C-alpha positions as CSV (number, residue, x, y, z in Angstrom):
1,M,-10.5,106.8,-49.6
2,K,-12.0,110.0,-50.8
3,L,-11.4,111.7,-47.4
4,Q,-7.6,111.2,-47.8
5,E,-7.7,112.4,-51.6
6,T,-9.5,115.5,-50.6
7,L,-7.6,116.7,-47.2
8,Y,-4.1,115.1,-47.3
9,Q,-2.4,118.1,-48.5
10,T,-4.3,120.5,-46.3
11,I,-3.8,118.4,-43.3
12,R,0.1,118.1,-43.9
13,T,0.3,121.5,-44.6
14,E,-1.7,122.8,-41.4
15,F,-0.6,120.3,-38.8
16,G,2.8,119.5,-40.0
17,L,2.4,115.9,-40.1
18,K,4.5,113.1,-41.7
19,S,3.2,111.4,-44.2
20,Q,2.1,108.1,-42.4
21,F,0.8,110.0,-39.4
22,T,-1.4,111.8,-42.0
23,I,-2.4,108.4,-43.5
24,S,-3.0,107.0,-40.1
25,A,-5.2,109.7,-39.1
26,F,-7.4,109.4,-42.0
27,K,-7.8,105.7,-41.3
28,T,-8.5,106.3,-37.6
29,V,-11.4,108.7,-38.5
30,T,-12.6,106.2,-41.0
31,A,-12.5,103.4,-38.5
32,R,-14.5,105.2,-35.7
33,Y,-17.2,106.0,-38.3
34,K,-17.6,102.6,-39.2
35,T,-17.6,101.5,-35.7
36,V,-20.7,103.8,-35.2
37,Q,-22.1,102.7,-38.0
38,E,-22.2,99.1,-37.1
39,Q,-23.5,100.1,-33.6
40,L,-26.2,102.2,-35.1
41,F,-27.2,99.1,-37.3
42,Q,-27.2,96.9,-34.1
43,N,-30.0,99.3,-32.5
44,T,-32.5,99.5,-34.9
45,Y,-35.2,101.9,-34.3
46,R,-38.7,100.5,-33.5
47,Y,-42.1,102.5,-33.7
48,E,-45.5,101.7,-34.2
49,N,-48.1,103.3,-36.5
50,E,-51.6,104.5,-36.2
51,K,-53.0,101.1,-37.0
52,G,-50.8,99.5,-34.0
53,E,-48.5,97.7,-36.6
54,T,-44.9,97.5,-35.4
55,H,-42.2,98.8,-37.9
56,F,-38.2,98.5,-37.9
57,I,-35.9,100.9,-39.3
58,S,-32.3,100.5,-39.6
59,R,-30.4,103.6,-38.3
60,T,-27.4,104.8,-40.6
61,L,-24.7,107.5,-40.1
62,E,-27.4,110.3,-41.1
63,W,-29.0,109.6,-37.6
64,L,-25.9,111.5,-36.0
65,Q,-26.7,114.9,-35.0
66,K,-23.0,115.7,-34.7
67,P,-19.6,114.7,-35.9
68,I,-17.6,112.3,-34.0
69,V,-15.1,114.2,-31.7
70,F,-11.9,112.6,-30.3
71,R,-11.5,114.4,-27.1
72,R,-8.7,112.1,-25.7
73,P,-5.0,112.6,-27.1
74,Q,-4.3,109.6,-29.5
75,A,-2.3,108.5,-32.2
76,D,-2.0,105.2,-34.4
77,L,1.4,104.1,-35.4
78,V,2.1,101.4,-38.1
79,R,4.2,98.4,-37.3
80,G,7.9,98.6,-38.2
81,R,7.4,102.1,-39.7
82,D,6.3,104.0,-36.7
83,Y,7.1,101.5,-33.8
84,S,9.2,98.8,-33.0
85,F,10.5,96.7,-30.0
86,V,14.1,96.9,-29.6
87,T,16.6,95.5,-27.1
88,A,19.2,98.0,-25.4
89,D,23.0,97.0,-24.6
90,D,21.9,96.0,-21.3
91,G,19.3,93.4,-22.5
92,Q,16.2,95.5,-21.8
93,K,13.4,95.8,-23.9
94,L,12.6,99.3,-25.3
95,L,9.8,100.5,-27.6
96,S,11.0,102.7,-30.4
97,L,8.4,105.5,-31.5
98,N,8.4,107.7,-34.1
99,T,7.5,111.4,-33.3
100,L,6.8,114.5,-35.1
101,K,10.5,115.5,-34.8
102,K,12.8,112.2,-34.4
103,R,12.4,108.5,-33.3
104,I,12.7,108.0,-29.5
105,K,13.2,104.9,-27.5
106,V,11.4,104.6,-23.9
107,T,10.9,101.9,-21.5
108,F,7.5,100.5,-20.7
109,D,5.7,98.3,-18.4
110,L,4.4,95.1,-19.2
111,P,2.0,92.8,-17.1
112,K,3.1,89.3,-16.6
113,K,-0.2,88.2,-18.3
114,F,0.9,89.8,-21.8
115,K,4.4,88.3,-21.8
116,E,2.8,85.2,-23.8
117,Y,2.1,87.6,-26.7
118,F,6.0,88.2,-27.2
119,D,6.5,84.2,-27.7
120,G,6.8,85.0,-31.4
121,T,3.7,83.1,-32.5
122,W,1.6,86.4,-32.6
123,S,1.9,89.1,-35.2
124,F,1.5,92.8,-34.0
125,G,-0.7,95.3,-35.9
126,S,-0.8,99.1,-35.9
127,G,-0.7,100.3,-32.5
128,K,-2.7,103.1,-30.7
129,I,-1.0,105.5,-28.0
130,V,-3.5,106.9,-25.8
131,S,-3.5,109.2,-22.8
132,M,-5.5,108.2,-19.8
133,N,-5.3,109.9,-16.3
134,G,-2.1,111.5,-16.8
135,N,-0.2,108.3,-18.2
136,W,0.4,107.1,-21.7
137,Y,-0.6,103.7,-22.9
138,F,0.2,101.9,-26.0
139,H,-2.5,99.2,-27.6
140,I,-1.4,96.8,-29.9
141,P,-4.1,94.3,-31.5
142,M,-2.5,91.0,-32.0
143,T,-3.3,87.8,-34.3
144,K,-2.2,84.3,-34.2
145,N,-2.7,81.7,-37.0
146,V,-4.4,78.7,-35.3
147,S,-3.8,75.2,-36.6
148,E,-7.2,73.7,-35.7
149,E,-10.1,74.9,-37.9
150,F,-13.6,73.9,-37.2
151,S,-15.5,71.3,-39.2
152,M,-19.1,70.6,-38.9
153,D,-18.5,67.0,-39.5
154,H,-16.5,66.8,-36.1
155,V,-18.8,68.7,-33.8
156,K,-18.2,67.5,-30.3
157,H,-20.3,69.8,-28.3
158,V,-23.4,71.9,-29.2
159,V,-23.9,74.5,-26.5
160,G,-26.9,76.9,-26.3
161,I,-26.5,80.2,-24.5
162,D,-29.1,82.3,-22.8
163,R,-28.2,85.9,-21.8
164,G,-30.2,88.0,-19.4
165,I,-29.9,89.8,-16.1
166,R,-30.8,87.6,-13.1
167,F,-28.4,85.0,-14.8
168,M,-25.9,86.8,-17.0
169,V,-25.3,83.5,-19.0
170,T,-27.2,80.2,-18.9
171,S,-25.7,77.7,-20.8
172,Y,-27.0,74.2,-21.6
173,D,-25.2,71.2,-23.6
174,E,-26.2,68.2,-25.5
175,K,-25.6,66.2,-22.3
176,G,-28.5,68.3,-20.5
177,K,-25.7,69.9,-18.3
178,V,-26.8,73.6,-17.3
179,T,-24.4,76.1,-15.9
180,F,-25.8,79.4,-14.5
181,V,-23.6,82.6,-14.3
182,S,-25.5,84.5,-11.7
183,G,-25.8,88.4,-12.2
184,K,-26.8,89.6,-8.7
185,E,-23.5,90.9,-7.8
186,I,-22.8,92.3,-11.3
187,Q,-26.0,94.0,-11.3
188,K,-25.2,95.3,-7.6
189,K,-22.1,96.6,-8.9
190,R,-23.7,98.4,-12.2
191,E,-26.3,99.9,-10.1
192,H,-23.9,101.3,-7.6
193,F,-22.1,102.9,-11.1
194,Q,-25.2,104.1,-12.1
195,Q,-26.1,106.0,-8.7
196,V,-22.7,107.8,-8.8
197,R,-23.3,108.9,-12.4
198,S,-26.4,110.3,-11.3
199,D,-25.1,112.0,-8.5
200,L,-22.2,113.5,-10.4
201,Q,-24.6,114.7,-13.3
202,S,-26.7,116.6,-10.6
203,K,-23.6,118.5,-9.4
204,G,-22.6,119.5,-12.9
205,T,-19.6,121.2,-11.9
206,K,-16.1,120.7,-13.7
207,S,-14.7,118.4,-11.1
208,A,-17.7,116.2,-11.3
209,K,-17.5,115.9,-14.9
210,R,-13.8,114.9,-14.6
211,A,-15.0,112.2,-12.1
212,L,-17.8,111.2,-14.3
213,K,-15.2,110.6,-17.0
214,R,-13.0,108.4,-14.6
215,I,-16.1,106.3,-13.6
216,S,-17.4,105.7,-17.2
217,G,-13.8,104.3,-18.1
218,R,-13.6,102.2,-14.9
219,E,-16.8,100.7,-15.6
220,N,-16.3,99.9,-19.0
221,R,-12.9,98.4,-18.3
222,W,-14.4,96.4,-15.3
223,M,-17.4,95.2,-17.6
224,S,-15.2,94.2,-20.3
225,D,-13.1,92.0,-17.8
226,V,-16.3,90.2,-16.8
227,N,-17.1,89.3,-20.5
228,H,-13.3,88.2,-20.8
229,Q,-13.7,86.0,-17.8
230,I,-17.1,84.4,-18.8
231,S,-16.1,83.9,-22.3
232,K,-12.9,82.4,-21.6
233,T,-14.6,80.0,-18.9
234,L,-16.9,78.6,-21.6
235,V,-14.2,78.1,-24.3
236,M,-11.9,76.4,-21.9
237,K,-14.7,74.1,-20.5
238,Y,-15.8,72.6,-24.0
239,K,-12.6,73.3,-25.9
240,A,-12.3,72.5,-29.6
241,G,-15.0,71.2,-32.0
242,T,-17.7,73.1,-29.8
243,L,-20.6,75.0,-31.7
244,F,-21.5,77.9,-29.3
245,V,-25.2,79.1,-30.0
246,L,-26.4,82.7,-29.4
247,E,-29.6,84.5,-30.0
248,D,-29.0,87.2,-32.8
249,L,-30.1,90.4,-31.1
250,K,-29.6,92.5,-33.8
251,G,-32.4,95.0,-34.3
252,V,-33.7,94.2,-30.7
253,S,-34.5,97.6,-29.3
254,F,-35.3,96.7,-25.9
255,S,-38.3,98.9,-25.6
256,D,-40.2,98.9,-22.7
257,D,-43.1,96.7,-24.0
258,L,-40.8,94.5,-25.4
259,L,-39.0,94.0,-22.1
260,G,-42.1,92.6,-20.6
261,K,-43.1,93.2,-17.0
262,R,-39.7,94.2,-15.6
263,S,-38.8,96.9,-13.1
264,A,-37.4,100.2,-14.4
265,K,-34.2,99.1,-12.8
266,D,-34.1,95.8,-14.9
267,R,-35.0,97.5,-18.0
268,Q,-32.1,99.9,-17.7
269,E,-30.0,97.2,-16.9
270,L,-30.7,95.1,-19.9
271,R,-30.6,98.1,-22.1
272,T,-26.8,98.6,-21.1
273,W,-25.8,94.8,-21.0
274,T,-22.8,94.6,-23.4
275,F,-24.5,91.7,-25.7
276,Y,-22.2,92.9,-28.6
277,Q,-19.0,92.9,-26.6
278,F,-19.5,89.4,-25.1
279,E,-20.3,88.0,-28.8
280,Q,-16.9,89.2,-30.0
281,D,-15.2,87.8,-27.1
282,L,-16.5,84.5,-27.4
283,T,-16.2,84.5,-30.9
284,Y,-12.6,85.1,-31.3
285,K,-11.8,82.9,-28.3
286,A,-13.7,80.1,-30.0
287,Q,-11.9,80.6,-33.2
288,A,-8.6,80.4,-31.7
289,I,-9.2,76.8,-30.4
290,G,-11.0,75.4,-33.5
291,S,-14.8,76.1,-32.2
292,Q,-17.5,78.4,-33.5
293,V,-20.1,80.7,-32.7
294,L,-23.6,80.5,-34.2
295,K,-26.1,83.1,-34.0
296,V,-29.8,82.0,-34.6
297,K,-33.0,83.7,-34.6
298,P,-34.6,84.6,-31.2
299,D,-38.1,84.1,-32.1
300,Y,-40.0,81.9,-29.5
301,T,-36.9,80.8,-27.6
302,S,-38.5,82.1,-24.4
303,Q,-41.7,81.1,-25.1
304,R,-41.4,77.6,-26.8
305,C,-41.7,74.3,-24.5
306,P,-38.4,72.3,-25.2
307,K,-40.0,68.9,-24.6
308,C,-43.3,69.3,-26.5
309,G,-42.7,71.9,-28.6
310,R,-45.9,74.1,-27.4
311,I,-45.4,77.8,-28.1
312,Q,-47.5,80.0,-25.8
313,K,-46.2,83.4,-24.3
314,E,-48.1,83.0,-21.3
315,N,-46.4,79.8,-20.2
316,R,-43.3,81.9,-19.1
317,H,-44.1,83.4,-15.6
318,H,-41.4,86.4,-15.2
319,D,-42.6,86.9,-11.5
320,I,-41.4,83.2,-10.4
321,H,-39.0,82.9,-13.1
322,E,-40.2,79.8,-14.3
323,Y,-41.8,78.2,-17.7
324,I,-44.6,76.2,-16.9
325,C,-46.3,74.4,-20.2
326,D,-49.8,74.1,-20.3
327,C,-49.7,71.2,-22.6
328,C,-47.6,68.7,-21.2
329,G,-46.9,70.0,-18.0
330,Y,-43.2,70.6,-18.1
331,R,-41.8,73.0,-15.4
332,S,-38.5,74.5,-15.3
333,N,-36.5,77.6,-14.7
334,D,-37.1,80.2,-17.6
335,D,-33.3,80.7,-18.4
336,R,-32.7,77.3,-18.5
337,V,-35.6,76.6,-21.3
338,G,-34.2,79.6,-23.2
339,A,-30.8,78.1,-23.3
340,M,-32.5,74.6,-24.1
341,N,-34.2,75.8,-26.9
342,I,-31.4,77.8,-28.2
343,Q,-29.3,74.5,-28.1
344,I,-31.9,72.8,-30.2
345,L,-31.6,75.5,-32.9
346,G,-27.8,74.5,-32.7
347,T,-28.4,70.8,-33.3
348,M,-30.7,71.6,-36.0
349,Y,-27.9,73.6,-37.9
350,V,-25.5,70.8,-37.2
351,S,-28.0,68.4,-38.8
352,G,-28.3,70.4,-41.9
353,D,-30.8,73.3,-41.4
354,S,-29.0,76.1,-42.7
355,N,-31.4,78.6,-41.1
356,P,-33.0,76.8,-37.9
357,R,-36.1,78.8,-36.6
358,F,-39.1,77.9,-34.3
359,G,-42.6,78.4,-35.6
360,V,-45.9,78.3,-33.9
361,R,-47.5,75.1,-33.1
362,K,-51.0,75.2,-32.7
363,V,-52.6,72.8,-30.2
364,N,-56.2,72.2,-29.8
């Protein structure tokens, strides 16, 4: 790590950090930049030249206008060396933490839903201690070896998943069963957060800025829980041996023309929807039970008739939320059609097509 080689002695001398704390600081900074780098890559820049041709440019760290700043007090602690769990003489569990001066033992509150992670089957990684709203929290990533591995030869279910605003998730499986997860109440709550943010931003006072930070954190935690619940429901419904199929939205910039005839409110909603986080949640939950997530090309999934294969952009009617095929007459909810086409791509993959995609089929 070049950063560590260059600044190790300087950081230790200037801030009086212990050796492991110094190394952890470098790892934290590097990891944050890698995360931002991935986020930039996911958000491809899209533009049109003088000839009206559309071009895409992958964003890199050079697009950052200023360095990343860590505003919230935090520190990374290595398992075993910087932190460990110990048992007091009275049987109480304590958290042993390394500090700049000496090691300390502190009590902690553990929600009931997290107690399963202390059953001995989970491995703890490096923890992060963070200050939020006057309290200190200790975040620990955990891993677990799973006995079941996904095998393409033993696929039980292929589930296509379409994501959107009106319906947050629409799933369609090989038996034709469709599940809609309404986004109506979620959208209302996000609109409320957006309105509160706008009001606070217009005030511009110090207290308003503090409230803005609290609101932002609250919304992020709430949205994370929504993604967690949806992905958990899908995984528990289909269990092991399931291939969940999602559109690969990498590079989709969601510019106004790409979003189609939607209101400004809907465009804002789709831009801020946490697609990437949902993918991560579904992926790790699926892998934990012996299932897998496949990402496929999104080309024509909303324009293709799942019955006759006709591809026609105008067949999707956003105003009435329906797809009406002008060739065979098939008619259905447009989100359902998207999920059906995504499921078909998954079936093609299971059948041996390593890069399933749809092409335009001309009909005279």
